[in-house]
C-alpha positions as CSV (number, residue, x, y, z in Angstrom):
1,M,17.8,11.6,-8.6
2,A,18.3,12.1,-4.9
3,G,21.0,14.2,-3.4
4,E,23.4,13.2,-0.6
5,R,20.6,13.4,1.9
6,P,18.1,10.6,1.7
7,L,14.5,11.1,0.6
8,L,12.1,11.1,3.5
9,A,8.9,9.1,3.4
10,L,5.8,8.6,5.5
11,V,3.7,5.6,4.3
12,G,1.0,3.3,5.5
13,P,-2.6,2.3,4.9
14,T,-5.4,4.7,3.9
15,A,-7.1,6.5,6.9
16,S,-4.0,6.0,9.1
17,G,-3.6,9.8,9.5
18,K,-0.5,10.2,7.3
19,T,-1.6,13.4,5.6
20,E,-2.0,15.6,8.7
21,A,1.1,14.0,10.4
22,G,3.1,14.6,7.3
23,I,2.3,18.3,7.2
24,V,3.3,18.7,10.9
25,I,6.6,16.8,10.3
26,A,7.4,18.7,7.1
27,E,6.9,22.0,8.9
28,H,9.3,20.9,11.6
29,L,11.9,19.6,9.1
30,G,11.6,22.3,6.5
31,A,10.5,19.8,3.9
32,E,8.1,19.9,0.9
33,L,5.6,17.1,0.4
34,V,5.4,14.9,-2.7
35,S,2.2,13.0,-2.9
36,V,2.5,9.2,-3.3
37,D,-1.1,8.5,-4.3
38,S,-2.6,7.3,-7.5
39,M,-5.9,9.2,-7.1
40,L,-4.8,12.6,-5.7
41,V,-3.5,13.5,-9.2
42,Y,-7.1,14.0,-10.5
43,R,-8.7,17.4,-10.4
44,G,-12.3,17.5,-9.1
45,M,-11.8,14.3,-7.0
46,D,-11.3,15.9,-3.6
47,V,-13.7,14.8,-1.0
48,G,-13.7,11.2,-2.0
49,T,-9.9,11.0,-1.9
50,A,-9.4,13.0,1.3
51,K,-7.2,15.4,-0.7
52,P,-5.4,18.1,1.3
53,G,-7.4,21.3,1.1
54,P,-6.2,24.9,0.6
55,A,-5.5,25.5,4.3
56,E,-3.3,22.4,4.5
57,R,-1.5,23.2,1.3
58,A,-0.8,26.8,2.6
59,R,1.1,25.3,5.5
60,V,3.6,23.3,3.4
61,P,4.2,23.1,-0.4
62,H,2.5,20.1,-1.9
63,H,3.5,18.5,-5.2
64,L,1.7,16.1,-7.6
65,L,-1.9,17.0,-6.6
66,D,-4.4,18.0,-9.2
67,V,-2.2,17.1,-12.1
68,V,-4.8,16.0,-14.6
69,D,-8.5,16.1,-15.3
70,A,-10.5,13.0,-14.4
71,E,-10.9,11.9,-18.0
72,E,-7.2,12.1,-18.8
73,P,-5.1,8.9,-18.8
74,F,-2.4,8.9,-16.2
75,S,0.2,6.2,-15.8
76,V,2.8,5.3,-13.1
77,A,5.5,6.0,-15.7
78,R,4.2,9.6,-16.0
79,Y,4.0,9.9,-12.3
80,Q,7.6,8.8,-12.1
81,R,8.7,11.5,-14.5
82,L,6.8,14.2,-12.6
83,A,8.0,12.9,-9.2
84,R,11.6,13.1,-10.3
85,E,11.2,16.6,-11.6
86,A,9.5,17.6,-8.3
87,I,12.3,16.0,-6.2
88,E,15.0,17.7,-8.3
89,G,13.3,21.1,-7.9
90,I,12.9,20.7,-4.1
91,E,16.5,19.6,-3.6
92,G,17.6,22.4,-5.9
93,R,16.0,24.9,-3.4
94,G,17.9,23.3,-0.6
95,R,14.8,21.8,1.0
96,R,14.1,18.3,2.2
97,V,11.9,15.9,0.1
98,M,9.2,14.1,2.0
99,L,7.0,11.5,0.2
100,V,3.6,10.9,1.8
101,G,1.0,8.4,0.7
102,G,-0.3,4.9,0.4
103,S,0.3,3.8,-3.2
104,G,3.1,1.3,-3.0
105,L,4.0,1.2,-6.7
106,Y,4.1,5.0,-6.8
107,F,6.4,5.0,-3.8
108,R,8.7,2.6,-5.6
109,A,8.5,4.6,-8.8
110,A,9.6,7.8,-6.9
111,V,12.5,6.3,-4.9
112,D,13.8,3.5,-7.1
113,D,15.0,3.1,-10.6
114,L,12.1,1.0,-11.8
115,E,11.6,0.8,-15.6
116,F,8.1,0.7,-16.9
117,P,7.4,-1.0,-20.3
118,G,5.6,1.0,-22.9
119,T,2.2,0.0,-24.3
120,D,1.0,-2.3,-27.0
121,P,-2.3,-0.8,-28.3
122,E,-3.2,-4.0,-30.2
123,A,-2.7,-6.3,-27.2
124,R,-4.4,-3.8,-24.8
125,G,-7.4,-3.5,-27.1
126,E,-7.8,-7.3,-27.3
127,L,-7.6,-7.6,-23.5
128,E,-10.1,-4.8,-23.0
129,A,-12.4,-6.5,-25.4
130,Q,-12.1,-9.8,-23.6
131,A,-12.8,-8.0,-20.3
132,A,-16.0,-6.6,-21.8
133,V,-17.1,-10.1,-22.9
134,L,-15.9,-12.2,-20.0
135,G,-16.1,-9.8,-17.2
136,P,-13.2,-8.4,-15.0
137,E,-13.2,-11.3,-12.6
138,R,-12.4,-13.8,-15.3
139,L,-9.6,-11.7,-16.6
140,H,-8.3,-11.4,-13.1
141,E,-8.4,-15.2,-12.7
142,R,-6.2,-15.4,-15.8
143,L,-3.7,-13.0,-14.3
144,A,-3.6,-15.0,-11.0
145,G,-2.5,-18.0,-13.1
146,L,0.3,-16.0,-14.8
147,D,1.4,-13.6,-12.0
148,P,-0.2,-14.4,-8.6
149,V,1.9,-11.8,-6.9
150,A,0.5,-9.0,-9.1
151,A,-3.0,-10.4,-8.9
152,A,-2.9,-10.3,-5.1
153,R,-2.3,-6.6,-5.3
154,I,-5.0,-5.8,-7.7
155,E,-8.7,-5.7,-6.9
156,P,-10.6,-8.2,-9.1
157,S,-12.9,-5.5,-10.4
158,N,-10.0,-3.2,-11.4
159,V,-10.0,-3.8,-15.2
160,R,-7.4,-1.2,-16.0
161,R,-4.7,-2.6,-13.7
162,T,-5.5,-6.2,-14.6
163,V,-5.3,-5.4,-18.3
164,R,-2.0,-3.6,-17.8
165,A,-0.5,-6.5,-15.9
166,L,-1.5,-9.0,-18.6
167,E,-0.2,-6.5,-21.3
168,V,3.2,-6.3,-19.6
169,A,3.5,-10.0,-19.3
170,A,2.6,-10.4,-23.0
171,M,5.1,-7.8,-24.1
172,T,8.1,-8.7,-21.8
173,G,7.6,-12.5,-21.3
174,R,7.9,-12.0,-17.5
175,P,5.5,-11.2,-14.7
176,M,5.0,-7.5,-14.1
177,S,5.7,-8.2,-10.4
178,S,9.2,-9.5,-11.1
179,D,10.9,-6.1,-11.0
180,A,9.0,-5.0,-7.9
181,E,10.2,-8.2,-6.1
182,A,13.9,-7.4,-6.3
183,W,14.2,-5.3,-3.1
184,E,17.8,-6.0,-2.8
185,R,18.6,-4.2,-6.0
186,Y,17.8,-0.9,-4.4
187,P,20.2,0.8,-1.9
188,A,18.7,1.2,1.6
189,E,20.3,4.7,2.0
190,R,18.2,6.2,-0.8
191,V,15.2,6.7,1.4
192,R,14.5,7.0,5.1
193,A,10.9,5.8,5.5
194,A,8.5,5.6,8.4
195,G,5.4,3.5,8.3
196,V,2.2,3.9,10.4
197,D,0.8,0.7,11.7
198,V,-2.7,0.9,13.0
199,P,-4.3,-2.3,14.5
200,R,-7.0,-3.7,12.2
201,A,-9.9,-3.0,14.4
202,D,-8.8,0.6,15.1
203,L,-8.2,1.2,11.4
204,A,-11.6,-0.2,10.5
205,R,-13.2,2.3,12.8
206,R,-11.1,5.1,11.4
207,I,-12.2,4.1,7.8
208,E,-15.9,4.1,8.7
209,A,-15.5,7.5,10.4
210,R,-13.8,8.9,7.3
211,V,-16.4,7.6,4.9
212,R,-19.2,9.1,7.0
213,A,-17.3,12.4,7.2
214,M,-17.0,12.3,3.4
215,V,-20.8,12.1,3.3
216,E,-21.2,15.1,5.6
217,A,-18.6,17.0,3.5
218,G,-20.8,16.7,0.4
219,F,-19.3,13.6,-1.3
220,A,-22.5,12.9,-3.1
221,D,-22.5,16.4,-4.6
222,E,-18.9,15.8,-5.8
223,V,-19.9,12.6,-7.5
224,R,-23.0,14.2,-9.1
225,I,-20.8,16.9,-10.7
226,L,-18.5,14.2,-12.1
227,L,-21.5,12.2,-13.4
228,D,-23.1,15.3,-15.0
229,R,-19.8,15.9,-16.8
230,G,-19.6,12.3,-18.0
231,L,-16.3,11.8,-16.2
232,L,-17.1,8.7,-14.2
233,G,-17.5,6.7,-17.4
234,W,-13.7,6.9,-17.9
235,L,-12.2,3.7,-16.6
236,T,-9.2,4.9,-14.5
237,A,-11.0,7.5,-12.4
238,S,-14.1,5.3,-11.9
239,Q,-11.9,2.8,-10.1
240,A,-11.5,5.2,-7.2
241,I,-13.2,3.6,-4.2
242,G,-16.4,5.3,-3.3
243,Y,-17.1,7.0,-6.6
244,A,-18.6,4.0,-8.2
245,E,-20.7,3.2,-5.1
246,F,-22.0,6.7,-4.7
247,A,-22.7,7.0,-8.4
248,R,-24.9,3.9,-8.1
249,H,-26.6,5.5,-5.1
250,L,-27.4,8.7,-7.1
251,E,-28.8,6.5,-9.9
252,G,-31.1,4.8,-7.4
253,E,-29.3,1.4,-7.4
254,L,-28.1,1.6,-3.8
255,S,-29.4,3.3,-0.7
256,L,-27.1,5.7,1.1
257,E,-26.3,3.2,3.8
258,E,-25.6,0.5,1.2
259,A,-23.2,2.9,-0.6
260,V,-21.5,3.7,2.7
261,A,-21.2,0.1,3.6
262,Q,-19.7,-1.0,0.3
263,T,-17.3,1.9,0.3
264,V,-16.1,1.0,3.8
265,K,-15.7,-2.6,2.8
266,R,-13.6,-1.8,-0.3
267,T,-11.5,0.7,1.6
268,R,-10.7,-1.9,4.3
269,E,-9.7,-4.3,1.5
270,L,-7.5,-1.6,0.0
271,A,-5.8,-1.0,3.4
272,R,-5.0,-4.7,3.7
273,R,-3.4,-4.7,0.2
274,Q,-1.4,-1.6,1.0
275,M,0.0,-3.2,4.1
276,V,0.9,-6.4,2.3
277,W,2.8,-4.3,-0.3
278,F,4.6,-2.0,2.2
279,R,5.5,-4.9,4.6
280,R,7.7,-6.3,1.9
281,D,9.9,-3.3,1.9
282,P,12.7,-3.8,4.5
283,R,13.6,-0.1,4.3
284,I,10.4,1.0,6.1
285,R,10.6,1.3,9.9
286,W,7.2,0.7,11.4
287,F,5.6,2.7,14.3
288,D,2.7,1.4,16.2
289,A,-0.3,3.7,16.4
290,D,-3.8,3.3,17.8
291,E,-7.3,4.6,16.9
292,D,-5.9,8.2,17.0
293,G,-3.6,7.3,14.1
294,A,-0.4,9.0,13.1
295,A,-1.3,12.2,15.0
296,A,-0.7,10.4,18.3
297,I,2.9,9.4,17.4
298,V,4.0,12.4,15.4
299,D,6.9,13.2,17.7
300,E,8.3,9.6,17.3
301,L,7.9,9.9,13.5
302,T,9.6,13.3,13.4
303,E,12.5,12.1,15.5
304,Y,13.1,9.1,13.3
305,L,12.8,11.0,10.0
306,Q,15.0,13.8,11.3
307,G,17.8,11.3,11.8
308,D,21.1,12.7,12.6
């Protein structure tokens, strides 16, 4: 997959400033960016995912943004295929590859030879039916008993990922997390990765500021369009943090401040899970940031990723 030069990567929690810093670094290094984010693949989900806009994309080529419509199923296995194609194309043009994002499994799928089991429609259908009857939390409790590592990385309300983890366990007879645990199986030289570490209190303030900026940028209008098109009823896209909360706001179930508060809370929980995942990867060198995020340490990040 990779050429002689290692893949470059900038990872870390949501709202840590990776996107803008990644663009600056890529400009300096002559790299093209490959998104490592499970939600940026969806068209029409821009404000709520802090997707790079036209001006940012004009500065540096971006890959794996706006791949599918919001109602279209999208899996990590499909992401892996597309990421490998993008990486091969970038390297074929003599450019550097720089992965940027916060989705740990997508990062592993892009840089490592993970194998993803297929699907069992009958088993999946049964699990989805159980989730509808018992509720997502009960299904998540079952997963915690079978695969506590995977359960710790999945939000209890995320039916799709919980069902998938249980499906894989049923198909393979082993926990879905077992492959992801074997870090030593993957050569360290395959990727040169920098991680942005923002103190919890500073990151919390950045997250709240981002959510309020989303409101100012018209997030409610974006959610209304998706609701009118019937797209938020589709399970995968509706798991995106903020979309469900603002849909409830538009339907009169939550006030604006309640929707903001719940979105901030879930985003902070996501950031915690992201750091738990990335901290396990010994290939990532961490760089301390403050409330200014990655922008304040872009020179350090560039120097490290540039290497020799």
